[in-house]
C-alpha positions as CSV (number, residue, x, y, z in Angstrom):
1,X,42.7,46.2,59.2
2,X,42.7,45.7,55.6
3,X,40.5,47.5,53.1
4,X,37.4,45.4,51.8
5,X,35.9,45.3,48.4
6,X,32.8,44.3,47.3
7,X,33.7,41.9,44.0
8,X,32.0,39.7,41.1
9,X,33.2,38.9,37.8
10,X,31.7,38.6,35.0
11,X,31.5,39.1,31.2
12,X,31.6,42.7,30.3
13,X,28.8,43.8,27.0
14,X,30.5,46.1,24.2
15,X,29.6,49.2,24.4
16,X,27.3,48.5,21.3
17,X,25.4,46.5,22.4
18,X,24.8,48.2,26.0
19,X,23.4,50.9,24.0
20,X,21.3,48.4,22.2
21,X,19.8,47.2,25.2
22,X,19.1,50.5,27.1
23,X,17.6,50.9,23.8
24,X,15.3,48.3,24.3
25,X,14.5,49.3,27.4
26,X,13.4,52.8,27.3
27,X,9.6,52.0,27.1
28,X,10.0,49.8,30.1
29,X,11.6,53.0,31.9
30,X,9.0,55.6,31.2
31,X,6.0,53.0,32.8
32,X,4.5,53.7,36.5
33,X,6.5,50.7,38.0
34,X,8.9,51.3,41.2
35,X,12.0,50.0,39.2
36,X,15.7,50.8,40.5
37,X,16.9,50.1,36.6
38,X,20.6,49.3,35.9
39,X,22.4,52.4,34.3
40,X,23.7,51.4,31.1
41,X,27.4,50.9,31.7
42,X,27.0,48.4,34.1
43,X,25.1,45.9,32.0
44,X,27.1,43.1,32.1
45,X,26.3,39.0,32.5
46,X,27.8,38.5,36.6
47,X,29.4,34.7,36.9
48,X,30.0,35.0,40.1
49,X,29.3,37.3,43.3
50,X,31.5,37.4,46.0
51,X,31.0,40.0,48.8
52,X,33.5,41.6,50.6
53,X,36.7,40.6,49.8
54,X,40.5,42.0,51.0
55,X,42.9,42.6,48.0
56,X,45.1,39.8,49.2
57,X,41.6,37.8,48.5
58,X,40.8,39.5,45.7
59,X,44.3,38.4,43.9
60,X,44.0,34.7,45.2
61,X,40.9,34.7,43.0
62,X,42.5,36.6,40.1
63,X,44.8,33.4,40.6
64,X,42.8,30.6,40.3
65,X,40.8,32.5,37.9
66,X,43.6,32.7,35.2
67,X,44.1,28.6,35.1
68,X,40.7,28.6,34.4
69,X,40.8,31.2,31.6
70,X,44.0,29.3,29.9
71,X,42.1,26.2,29.3
72,X,39.0,27.9,27.9
73,X,38.3,28.9,24.3
74,X,36.1,32.0,23.2
75,X,32.4,31.7,22.9
76,X,29.2,32.9,21.8
77,X,26.1,34.4,23.2
78,X,23.1,36.2,22.1
79,X,20.0,38.3,24.1
80,X,17.2,35.8,24.8
81,X,13.5,36.9,26.2
82,X,12.9,39.4,28.4
83,X,11.9,37.3,31.6
84,X,11.4,37.7,35.2
85,X,13.1,36.6,38.0
86,X,12.2,34.4,40.9
87,X,8.9,34.0,38.0
88,X,6.7,36.7,35.7
89,X,3.7,36.2,39.2
90,X,6.4,37.5,42.0
91,X,8.9,39.8,39.1
92,X,11.4,41.2,42.0
93,X,14.2,41.3,38.7
94,X,13.5,42.4,34.9
95,X,15.9,41.1,33.0
96,X,17.2,39.3,29.9
97,X,17.8,35.5,29.4
98,X,20.8,34.6,27.0
99,X,20.7,31.6,24.5
100,X,23.7,30.7,21.7
101,X,26.3,28.5,23.7
102,X,24.9,27.8,26.9
103,X,26.6,25.0,27.2
104,X,29.4,26.5,26.8
105,X,29.2,28.8,29.8
106,X,27.2,26.6,32.4
107,X,31.0,24.5,31.8
108,X,32.2,27.6,32.0
109,X,30.5,28.6,35.3
110,X,30.9,25.0,37.0
111,X,34.5,25.6,36.2
112,X,35.3,28.9,38.1
113,X,32.8,27.7,40.9
114,X,35.3,24.1,41.5
115,X,38.7,26.1,40.9
116,X,37.7,28.8,43.2
117,X,36.0,26.7,46.3
118,X,39.2,24.5,45.9
119,X,41.2,27.7,46.8
120,X,38.8,28.1,49.5
121,X,36.2,30.6,48.0
122,X,32.8,29.6,49.4
123,X,30.5,27.8,46.5
124,X,27.1,29.4,45.4
125,X,24.4,27.7,47.1
126,X,22.7,26.7,43.7
127,X,23.5,24.0,41.3
128,X,22.7,25.5,38.2
129,X,23.4,28.8,37.0
130,X,21.0,31.0,35.3
131,X,22.7,33.3,33.6
132,X,20.6,37.1,32.6
133,X,21.3,40.4,32.2
134,X,19.7,42.6,34.8
135,X,17.7,45.4,33.5
136,X,16.2,46.5,37.0
137,X,15.0,45.5,40.5
138,X,11.6,46.1,41.7
139,X,11.1,48.7,44.7
140,X,7.6,47.3,45.5
141,X,5.4,44.3,43.8
142,X,5.4,44.8,40.2
143,X,3.2,44.3,37.1
144,X,4.6,41.5,34.7
145,X,1.7,42.1,32.0
146,X,2.5,46.1,31.6
147,X,6.0,45.2,31.2
148,X,6.0,42.5,28.6
149,X,3.1,44.5,26.6
150,X,5.7,47.3,26.3
151,X,8.3,45.6,25.5
152,X,9.5,46.0,22.1
153,X,12.0,43.8,19.7
154,X,15.2,42.5,21.4
155,X,18.5,43.4,20.3
156,X,20.1,40.8,18.2
157,X,23.9,40.8,18.6
158,X,26.2,38.7,19.3
159,X,28.0,38.5,22.6
160,X,31.6,37.7,22.0
161,X,32.9,35.7,26.0
162,X,37.3,35.6,25.5
163,X,37.5,36.8,28.9
164,X,36.1,37.2,32.3
165,X,36.7,40.5,34.5
166,X,37.5,40.9,38.4
167,X,35.0,43.6,38.7
168,X,34.3,45.9,41.7
169,X,31.7,47.3,43.2
170,X,31.2,50.4,44.8
171,X,27.9,51.3,46.7
172,X,26.8,54.8,46.5
173,X,23.2,56.5,46.8
174,X,23.1,57.0,43.3
175,X,23.3,53.4,42.8
176,X,27.0,50.7,42.4
177,X,29.8,52.0,40.5
178,X,31.5,48.9,38.9
179,X,35.6,48.9,38.3
180,X,37.4,46.4,36.7
181,X,40.3,44.8,38.9
182,X,41.7,42.5,36.6
183,X,41.3,41.2,32.9
184,X,41.5,37.5,32.6
185,X,41.7,36.9,28.8
186,X,41.2,33.0,27.6
187,X,44.1,31.6,26.5
188,X,42.8,29.5,23.5
189,X,41.5,32.4,21.0
190,X,39.3,29.8,18.7
């Protein structure tokens, strides 16, 4: 039986932006909240989570993602605002929304979904993509008012989207370890 790998596709953030987001969230880390914070080096934008895939399935997905990337041109995003998922009344996830060329991001997500579905990968249950950068997950009920009161100014850096990554996620007692399995650059750079 072949080994399965937890896999997802993502846009990775530049290390400087990861640092600035981590600096931004520093005041939140100190709050008396039951939150599992995302490690600085793990901050990213998920495009699609697959779950466990065989090495053959990963290669098949990468091949399909390359066909999507061949038609894509680079675009830019920025951090939006501090937000909660599913909502601020019942927050489970603390994250940053995104702004910028969101129509391009939505189109990229839709093309990835449709292309992978035509190759036999299940589509997501949602119709619309809600892009965000996860900062932390509540382990128990959270107080959103405490978080928003203590948040500082958001980083203003641009996020260049000119490639997508197939990532492995290995779960450990100390949190997930992410590693790139494939880098898929866009063919049209501008």
